[in-house]
PDB file as gemmi writes it, atoms N, CA and C in Angstrom:
CRYST1    1.000    1.000    1.000  90.00  90.00  90.00 P 1                      
ATOM      1  N   MET A   1       0.843  -1.173   0.000  1.00  0.00           N  
ATOM      2  CA  MET A   1       0.000   0.000   0.000  1.00  0.00           C  
ATOM      3  C   MET A   1       0.891   1.239   0.000  1.00  0.00           C  
ATOM      4  N   SER A   2       0.565   2.225  -0.811  1.00  0.00           N  
ATOM      5  CA  SER A   2       1.365   3.425  -0.964  1.00  0.00           C  
ATOM      6  C   SER A   2       1.181   4.372   0.223  1.00  0.00           C  
ATOM      7  N   LYS A   3       2.313   4.854   0.763  1.00  0.00           N  
ATOM      8  CA  LYS A   3       2.288   5.777   1.885  1.00  0.00           C  
ATOM      9  C   LYS A   3       2.930   7.098   1.473  1.00  0.00           C  
ATOM     10  N   ILE A   4       2.491   8.182   2.128  1.00  0.00           N  
ATOM     11  CA  ILE A   4       3.085   9.494   1.881  1.00  0.00           C  
ATOM     12  C   ILE A   4       3.362  10.189   3.211  1.00  0.00           C  
ATOM     13  N   ALA A   5       4.324  11.084   3.198  1.00  0.00           N  
ATOM     14  CA  ALA A   5       4.633  11.890   4.371  1.00  0.00           C  
ATOM     15  C   ALA A   5       3.724  13.116   4.371  1.00  0.00           C  
ATOM     16  N   VAL A   6       3.243  13.493   5.551  1.00  0.00           N  
ATOM     17  CA  VAL A   6       2.405  14.683   5.682  1.00  0.00           C  
ATOM     18  C   VAL A   6       2.974  15.578   6.783  1.00  0.00           C  
ATOM     19  N   ASP A   7       2.735  16.859   6.643  1.00  0.00           N  
ATOM     20  CA  ASP A   7       3.180  17.854   7.611  1.00  0.00           C  
ATOM     21  C   ASP A   7       2.068  18.878   7.725  1.00  0.00           C  
ATOM     22  N   ALA A   8       1.346  18.894   8.838  1.00  0.00           N  
ATOM     23  CA  ALA A   8       0.300  19.896   9.080  1.00  0.00           C  
ATOM     24  C   ALA A   8       0.985  21.115   9.674  1.00  0.00           C  
ATOM     25  N   VAL A   9       0.828  22.273   9.031  1.00  0.00           N  
ATOM     26  CA  VAL A   9       1.587  23.464   9.421  1.00  0.00           C  
ATOM     27  C   VAL A   9       0.707  24.706   9.556  1.00  0.00           C  
ATOM     28  N   LEU A  10       1.251  25.678  10.292  1.00  0.00           N  
ATOM     29  CA  LEU A  10       0.702  27.036  10.294  1.00  0.00           C  
ATOM     30  C   LEU A  10       1.593  27.861   9.378  1.00  0.00           C  
ATOM     31  N   LEU A  11       0.980  28.587   8.460  1.00  0.00           N  
ATOM     32  CA  LEU A  11       1.739  29.467   7.583  1.00  0.00           C  
ATOM     33  C   LEU A  11       1.621  30.895   8.109  1.00  0.00           C  
ATOM     34  N   PRO A  12       2.751  31.569   8.298  1.00  0.00           N  
ATOM     35  CA  PRO A  12       2.682  32.957   8.773  1.00  0.00           C  
ATOM     36  C   PRO A  12       2.211  33.896   7.671  1.00  0.00           C  
ATOM     37  N   SER A  13       1.947  35.137   8.061  1.00  0.00           N  
ATOM     38  CA  SER A  13       1.537  36.153   7.088  1.00  0.00           C  
ATOM     39  C   SER A  13       2.649  36.369   6.065  1.00  0.00           C  
ATOM     40  N   ASP A  14       2.312  36.998   4.949  1.00  0.00           N  
ATOM     41  CA  ASP A  14       3.320  37.295   3.924  1.00  0.00           C  
ATOM     42  C   ASP A  14       4.440  38.152   4.493  1.00  0.00           C  
ATOM     43  N   LYS A  15       4.096  39.117   5.343  1.00  0.00           N  
ATOM     44  CA  LYS A  15       5.116  39.984   5.939  1.00  0.00           C  
ATOM     45  C   LYS A  15       6.079  39.163   6.799  1.00  0.00           C  
ATOM     46  N   MET A  16       5.546  38.253   7.612  1.00  0.00           N  
ATOM     47  CA  MET A  16       6.388  37.430   8.464  1.00  0.00           C  
ATOM     48  C   MET A  16       7.211  36.456   7.622  1.00  0.00           C  
ATOM     49  N   MET A  17       6.628  35.930   6.537  1.00  0.00           N  
ATOM     50  CA  MET A  17       7.397  35.052   5.649  1.00  0.00           C  
ATOM     51  C   MET A  17       8.578  35.803   5.051  1.00  0.00           C  
ATOM     52  N   ASP A  18       8.331  37.040   4.613  1.00  0.00           N  
ATOM     53  CA  ASP A  18       9.422  37.840   4.045  1.00  0.00           C  
ATOM     54  C   ASP A  18      10.536  38.042   5.064  1.00  0.00           C  
ATOM     55  N   MET A  19      10.165  38.319   6.317  1.00  0.00           N  
ATOM     56  CA  MET A  19      11.158  38.508   7.371  1.00  0.00           C  
ATOM     57  C   MET A  19      11.948  37.223   7.620  1.00  0.00           C  
ATOM     58  N   ALA A  20      11.264  36.082   7.618  1.00  0.00           N  
ATOM     59  CA  ALA A  20      11.928  34.790   7.842  1.00  0.00           C  
ATOM     60  C   ALA A  20      12.882  34.466   6.698  1.00  0.00           C  
ATOM     61  N   VAL A  21      12.474  34.742   5.475  1.00  0.00           N  
ATOM     62  CA  VAL A  21      13.330  34.486   4.305  1.00  0.00           C  
ATOM     63  C   VAL A  21      14.593  35.344   4.400  1.00  0.00           C  
ATOM     64  N   GLU A  22      14.437  36.618   4.737  1.00  0.00           N  
ATOM     65  CA  GLU A  22      15.588  37.509   4.860  1.00  0.00           C  
ATOM     66  C   GLU A  22      16.513  37.076   5.993  1.00  0.00           C  
ATOM     67  N   ALA A  23      15.948  36.702   7.125  1.00  0.00           N  
ATOM     68  CA  ALA A  23      16.761  36.228   8.255  1.00  0.00           C  
ATOM     69  C   ALA A  23      17.508  34.962   7.867  1.00  0.00           C  
ATOM     70  N   GLY A  24      16.848  34.064   7.152  1.00  0.00           N  
ATOM     71  CA  GLY A  24      17.490  32.832   6.709  1.00  0.00           C  
ATOM     72  C   GLY A  24      18.675  33.098   5.803  1.00  0.00           C  
ATOM     73  N   LYS A  25      18.535  34.089   4.921  1.00  0.00           N  
ATOM     74  CA  LYS A  25      19.640  34.442   4.022  1.00  0.00           C  
ATOM     75  C   LYS A  25      20.833  34.950   4.821  1.00  0.00           C  
ATOM     76  N   LYS A  26      20.562  35.790   5.826  1.00  0.00           N  
ATOM     77  CA  LYS A  26      21.645  36.348   6.637  1.00  0.00           C  
ATOM     78  C   LYS A  26      22.332  35.263   7.456  1.00  0.00           C  
ATOM     79  N   LEU A  27      21.562  34.315   7.974  1.00  0.00           N  
ATOM     80  CA  LEU A  27      22.130  33.269   8.821  1.00  0.00           C  
ATOM     81  C   LEU A  27      22.862  32.200   8.030  1.00  0.00           C  
ATOM     82  N   SER A  28      22.520  32.019   6.762  1.00  0.00           N  
ATOM     83  CA  SER A  28      23.095  30.920   5.985  1.00  0.00           C  
ATOM     84  C   SER A  28      24.500  31.215   5.492  1.00  0.00           C  
ATOM     85  N   GLY A  29      24.855  32.483   5.383  1.00  0.00           N  
ATOM     86  CA  GLY A  29      26.186  32.823   4.867  1.00  0.00           C  
ATOM     87  C   GLY A  29      26.349  32.323   3.444  1.00  0.00           C  
ATOM     88  N   ASN A  30      27.472  31.747   3.161  1.00  0.00           N  
ATOM     89  CA  ASN A  30      27.741  31.224   1.814  1.00  0.00           C  
ATOM     90  C   ASN A  30      27.590  29.715   1.725  1.00  0.00           C  
ATOM     91  N   SER A  31      27.104  29.083   2.775  1.00  0.00           N  
ATOM     92  CA  SER A  31      26.999  27.623   2.791  1.00  0.00           C  
ATOM     93  C   SER A  31      25.899  27.145   1.849  1.00  0.00           C  
ATOM     94  N   LEU A  32      26.220  26.172   1.029  1.00  0.00           N  
ATOM     95  CA  LEU A  32      25.227  25.588   0.129  1.00  0.00           C  
ATOM     96  C   LEU A  32      24.519  24.405   0.769  1.00  0.00           C  
ATOM     97  N   SER A  33      24.975  23.971   1.947  1.00  0.00           N  
ATOM     98  CA  SER A  33      24.412  22.779   2.575  1.00  0.00           C  
ATOM     99  C   SER A  33      23.195  23.091   3.452  1.00  0.00           C  
ATOM    100  N   ARG A  34      22.920  24.346   3.698  1.00  0.00           N  
ATOM    101  CA  ARG A  34      21.799  24.712   4.566  1.00  0.00           C  
ATOM    102  C   ARG A  34      20.517  24.870   3.758  1.00  0.00           C  
ATOM    103  N   ILE A  35      19.407  24.700   4.420  1.00  0.00           N  
ATOM    104  CA  ILE A  35      18.109  24.909   3.786  1.00  0.00           C  
ATOM    105  C   ILE A  35      17.874  26.402   3.672  1.00  0.00           C  
ATOM    106  N   LEU A  36      17.553  26.875   2.487  1.00  0.00           N  
ATOM    107  CA  LEU A  36      17.251  28.282   2.285  1.00  0.00           C  
ATOM    108  C   LEU A  36      15.746  28.462   2.129  1.00  0.00           C  
ATOM    109  N   LEU A  37      15.175  29.232   3.036  1.00  0.00           N  
ATOM    110  CA  LEU A  37      13.748  29.502   2.978  1.00  0.00           C  
ATOM    111  C   LEU A  37      13.428  30.369   1.777  1.00  0.00           C  
ATOM    112  N   SER A  38      12.259  30.137   1.195  1.00  0.00           N  
ATOM    113  CA  SER A  38      11.750  30.990   0.119  1.00  0.00           C  
ATOM    114  C   SER A  38      10.239  30.841   0.072  1.00  0.00           C  
ATOM    115  N   LYS A  39       9.578  31.763  -0.586  1.00  0.00           N  
ATOM    116  CA  LYS A  39       8.119  31.689  -0.700  1.00  0.00           C  
ATOM    117  C   LYS A  39       7.703  30.809  -1.880  1.00  0.00           C  
ATOM    118  N   GLU A  40       8.708  30.274  -2.611  1.00  0.00           N  
ATOM    119  CA  GLU A  40       8.409  29.409  -3.750  1.00  0.00           C  
ATOM    120  C   GLU A  40       8.725  27.942  -3.473  1.00  0.00           C  
ATOM    121  N   ASN A  41       9.891  27.679  -2.865  1.00  0.00           N  
ATOM    122  CA  ASN A  41      10.368  26.302  -2.743  1.00  0.00           C  
ATOM    123  C   ASN A  41      10.431  25.759  -1.328  1.00  0.00           C  
ATOM    124  N   CYS A  42      10.578  26.630  -0.344  1.00  0.00           N  
ATOM    125  CA  CYS A  42      10.749  26.180   1.038  1.00  0.00           C  
ATOM    126  C   CYS A  42      10.074  27.186   1.973  1.00  0.00           C  
ATOM    127  N   LEU A  43       8.769  27.069   2.085  1.00  0.00           N  
ATOM    128  CA  LEU A  43       7.969  28.037   2.838  1.00  0.00           C  
ATOM    129  C   LEU A  43       8.326  28.063   4.321  1.00  0.00           C  
ATOM    130  N   PRO A  44       8.529  29.255   4.873  1.00  0.00           N  
ATOM    131  CA  PRO A  44       8.644  29.348   6.327  1.00  0.00           C  
ATOM    132  C   PRO A  44       7.325  28.887   6.946  1.00  0.00           C  
ATOM    133  N   HIS A  45       7.401  28.081   7.996  1.00  0.00           N  
ATOM    134  CA  HIS A  45       6.177  27.548   8.596  1.00  0.00           C  
ATOM    135  C   HIS A  45       6.441  27.057  10.011  1.00  0.00           C  
ATOM    136  N   ILE A  46       5.366  26.773  10.720  1.00  0.00           N  
ATOM    137  CA  ILE A  46       5.431  26.155  12.039  1.00  0.00           C  
ATOM    138  C   ILE A  46       4.750  24.801  11.919  1.00  0.00           C  
ATOM    139  N   SER A  47       5.516  23.731  12.086  1.00  0.00           N  
ATOM    140  CA  SER A  47       4.951  22.384  11.984  1.00  0.00           C  
ATOM    141  C   SER A  47       4.124  22.063  13.231  1.00  0.00           C  
ATOM    142  N   LEU A  48       2.911  21.582  13.025  1.00  0.00           N  
ATOM    143  CA  LEU A  48       2.042  21.155  14.119  1.00  0.00           C  
ATOM    144  C   LEU A  48       2.089  19.650  14.306  1.00  0.00           C  
ATOM    145  N   ALA A  49       2.176  18.925  13.191  1.00  0.00           N  
ATOM    146  CA  ALA A  49       2.212  17.464  13.238  1.00  0.00           C  
ATOM    147  C   ALA A  49       2.858  16.951  11.963  1.00  0.00           C  
ATOM    148  N   MET A  50       3.651  15.908  12.116  1.00  0.00           N  
ATOM    149  CA  MET A  50       4.275  15.264  10.967  1.00  0.00           C  
ATOM    150  C   MET A  50       4.060  13.766  11.093  1.00  0.00           C  
ATOM    151  N   GLY A  51       3.909  13.116   9.966  1.00  0.00           N  
ATOM    152  CA  GLY A  51       3.734  11.678  10.021  1.00  0.00           C  
ATOM    153  C   GLY A  51       3.637  11.063   8.642  1.00  0.00           C  
ATOM    154  N   VAL A  52       3.288   9.802   8.624  1.00  0.00           N  
ATOM    155  CA  VAL A  52       3.123   9.038   7.383  1.00  0.00           C  
ATOM    156  C   VAL A  52       1.715   8.455   7.384  1.00  0.00           C  
ATOM    157  N   ILE A  53       1.036   8.567   6.248  1.00  0.00           N  
ATOM    158  CA  ILE A  53      -0.315   8.007   6.127  1.00  0.00           C  
ATOM    159  C   ILE A  53      -0.407   7.190   4.842  1.00  0.00           C  
ATOM    160  N   HIS A  54      -1.402   6.323   4.810  1.00  0.00           N  
ATOM    161  CA  HIS A  54      -1.703   5.630   3.567  1.00  0.00           C  
ATOM    162  C   HIS A  54      -2.316   6.642   2.607  1.00  0.00           C  
ATOM    163  N   LYS A  55      -1.857   6.617   1.381  1.00  0.00           N  
ATOM    164  CA  LYS A  55      -2.301   7.583   0.383  1.00  0.00           C  
ATOM    165  C   LYS A  55      -3.826   7.601   0.250  1.00  0.00           C  
ATOM    166  N   LYS A  56      -4.464   6.442   0.415  1.00  0.00           N  
ATOM    167  CA  LYS A  56      -5.921   6.371   0.264  1.00  0.00           C  
ATOM    168  C   LYS A  56      -6.644   7.175   1.355  1.00  0.00           C  
ATOM    169  N   ASN A  57      -5.967   7.456   2.496  1.00  0.00           N  
ATOM    170  CA  ASN A  57      -6.584   8.197   3.596  1.00  0.00           C  
ATOM    171  C   ASN A  57      -6.421   9.706   3.481  1.00  0.00           C  
ATOM    172  N   LEU A  58      -5.713  10.175   2.467  1.00  0.00           N  
ATOM    173  CA  LEU A  58      -5.485  11.606   2.308  1.00  0.00           C  
ATOM    174  C   LEU A  58      -6.792  12.414   2.252  1.00  0.00           C  
ATOM    175  N   PRO A  59      -7.810  11.992   1.502  1.00  0.00           N  
ATOM    176  CA  PRO A  59      -9.056  12.763   1.497  1.00  0.00           C  
ATOM    177  C   PRO A  59      -9.703  12.874   2.878  1.00  0.00           C  
ATOM    178  N   LEU A  60      -9.609  11.830   3.706  1.00  0.00           N  
ATOM    179  CA  LEU A  60     -10.175  11.885   5.059  1.00  0.00           C  
ATOM    180  C   LEU A  60      -9.447  12.914   5.914  1.00  0.00           C  
ATOM    181  N   ILE A  61      -8.130  12.900   5.849  1.00  0.00           N  
ATOM    182  CA  ILE A  61      -7.321  13.855   6.614  1.00  0.00           C  
ATOM    183  C   ILE A  61      -7.600  15.264   6.115  1.00  0.00           C  
ATOM    184  N   ASN A  62      -7.681  15.416   4.805  1.00  0.00           N  
ATOM    185  CA  ASN A  62      -7.953  16.723   4.215  1.00  0.00           C  
ATOM    186  C   ASN A  62      -9.287  17.271   4.720  1.00  0.00           C  
ATOM    187  N   ASN A  63     -10.312  16.433   4.762  1.00  0.00           N  
ATOM    188  CA  ASN A  63     -11.623  16.875   5.258  1.00  0.00           C  
ATOM    189  C   ASN A  63     -11.548  17.306   6.721  1.00  0.00           C  
ATOM    190  N   ASP A  64     -10.855  16.531   7.552  1.00  0.00           N  
ATOM    191  CA  ASP A  64     -10.708  16.881   8.967  1.00  0.00           C  
ATOM    192  C   ASP A  64      -9.991  18.220   9.129  1.00  0.00           C  
ATOM    193  N   LEU A  65      -8.918  18.422   8.377  1.00  0.00           N  
ATOM    194  CA  LEU A  65      -8.165  19.667   8.474  1.00  0.00           C  
ATOM    195  C   LEU A  65      -8.971  20.861   7.980  1.00  0.00           C  
ATOM    196  N   GLN A  66      -9.794  20.655   6.958  1.00  0.00           N  
ATOM    197  CA  GLN A  66     -10.646  21.744   6.467  1.00  0.00           C  
ATOM    198  C   GLN A  66     -11.665  22.151   7.523  1.00  0.00           C  
ATOM    199  N   GLU A  67     -12.235  21.179   8.227  1.00  0.00           N  
ATOM    200  CA  GLU A  67     -13.194  21.483   9.295  1.00  0.00           C  
ATOM    201  C   GLU A  67     -12.521  22.272  10.416  1.00  0.00           C  
ATOM    202  N   ILE A  68     -11.321  21.863  10.791  1.00  0.00           N  
ATOM    203  CA  ILE A  68     -10.579  22.579  11.831  1.00  0.00           C  
ATOM    204  C   ILE A  68     -10.267  24.004  11.376  1.00  0.00           C  
ATOM    205  N   ALA A  69      -9.836  24.161  10.140  1.00  0.00           N  
ATOM    206  CA  ALA A  69      -9.475  25.480   9.615  1.00  0.00           C  
ATOM    207  C   ALA A  69     -10.671  26.419   9.594  1.00  0.00           C  
ATOM    208  N   ILE A  70     -11.849  25.908   9.297  1.00  0.00           N  
ATOM    209  CA  ILE A  70     -13.061  26.738   9.265  1.00  0.00           C  
ATOM    210  C   ILE A  70     -13.372  27.286  10.656  1.00  0.00           C  
ATOM    211  N   GLU A  71     -13.160  26.465  11.681  1.00  0.00           N  
ATOM    212  CA  GLU A  71     -13.460  26.874  13.055  1.00  0.00           C  
ATOM    213  C   GLU A  71     -12.346  27.696  13.690  1.00  0.00           C  
ATOM    214  N   PHE A  72     -11.146  27.622  13.149  1.00  0.00           N  
ATOM    215  CA  PHE A  72      -9.986  28.270  13.742  1.00  0.00           C  
ATOM    216  C   PHE A  72     -10.028  29.770  13.482  1.00  0.00           C  
ATOM    217  N   GLN A  73      -9.882  30.558  14.526  1.00  0.00           N  
ATOM    218  CA  GLN A  73      -9.944  32.006  14.394  1.00  0.00           C  
ATOM    219  C   GLN A  73      -8.585  32.637  14.110  1.00  0.00           C  
ATOM    220  N   GLY A  74      -7.538  31.878  14.240  1.00  0.00           N  
ATOM    221  CA  GLY A  74      -6.200  32.415  14.020  1.00  0.00           C  
ATOM    222  C   GLY A  74      -5.613  32.941  15.313  1.00  0.00           C  
ATOM    223  N   ILE A  75      -4.312  33.144  15.294  1.00  0.00           N  
ATOM    224  CA  ILE A  75      -3.616  33.678  16.457  1.00  0.00           C  
ATOM    225  C   ILE A  75      -2.644  34.748  16.001  1.00  0.00           C  
ATOM    226  N   GLN A  76      -2.347  35.659  16.879  1.00  0.00           N  
ATOM    227  CA  GLN A  76      -1.387  36.717  16.583  1.00  0.00           C  
ATOM    228  C   GLN A  76      -0.022  36.284  17.104  1.00  0.00           C  
ATOM    229  N   LEU A  77       0.947  36.182  16.224  1.00  0.00           N  
ATOM    230  CA  LEU A  77       2.313  35.822  16.593  1.00  0.00           C  
ATOM    231  C   LEU A  77       3.236  36.966  16.269  1.00  0.00           C  
ATOM    232  N   SER A  78       4.311  37.084  17.028  1.00  0.00           N  
ATOM    233  CA  SER A  78       5.316  38.096  16.710  1.00  0.00           C  
ATOM    234  C   SER A  78       6.697  37.495  16.922  1.00  0.00           C  
ATOM    235  N   ALA A  79       7.657  38.025  16.182  1.00  0.00           N  
ATOM    236  CA  ALA A  79       9.046  37.585  16.333  1.00  0.00           C  
ATOM    237  C   ALA A  79       9.762  38.605  17.213  1.00  0.00           C  
ATOM    238  N   THR A  80      10.412  38.106  18.249  1.00  0.00           N  
ATOM    239  CA  THR A  80      11.103  39.006  19.171  1.00  0.00           C  
ATOM    240  C   THR A  80      12.608  38.917  19.050  1.00  0.00           C  
ATOM    241  N   GLY A  81      13.102  37.976  18.273  1.00  0.00           N  
ATOM    242  CA  GLY A  81      14.537  37.849  18.105  1.00  0.00           C  
ATOM    243  C   GLY A  81      14.876  36.655  17.249  1.00  0.00           C  
ATOM    244  N   ILE A  82      16.154  36.472  17.018  1.00  0.00           N  
ATOM    245  CA  ILE A  82      16.611  35.345  16.218  1.00  0.00           C  
ATOM    246  C   ILE A  82      17.939  34.861  16.778  1.00  0.00           C  
ATOM    247  N   SER A  83      18.132  33.556  16.776  1.00  0.00           N  
ATOM    248  CA  SER A  83      19.400  33.005  17.232  1.00  0.00           C  
ATOM    249  C   SER A  83      19.628  31.657  16.584  1.00  0.00           C  
ATOM    250  N   THR A  84      20.865  31.222  16.572  1.00  0.00           N  
ATOM    251  CA  THR A  84      21.197  29.898  16.054  1.00  0.00           C  
ATOM    252  C   THR A  84      22.008  29.167  17.108  1.00  0.00           C  
ATOM    253  N   HIS A  85      21.906  27.856  17.121  1.00  0.00           N  
ATOM    254  CA  HIS A  85      22.639  27.030  18.091  1.00  0.00           C  
ATOM    255  C   HIS A  85      23.147  25.778  17.415  1.00  0.00           C  
TER     256      HIS A  85                                                      
END                                                                             
């Protein structure tokens, strides 16, 4: 049976994505081995859940997530700093 990886995420506002992309560029330096955030290929996000599901169950998960999204009012987040470790 075919399985796929899933990642349920919160996507920040466009303004916050732009800030994350710029911060990522500054932190990455000249290294080609690091992940570079972008709004096209590697979206800045906050992962809520990650896992593997059977491909046939994708529509069920999609329906559940759509119901949650309809009821979700959103939250206000802010960035107060940046650091690497």
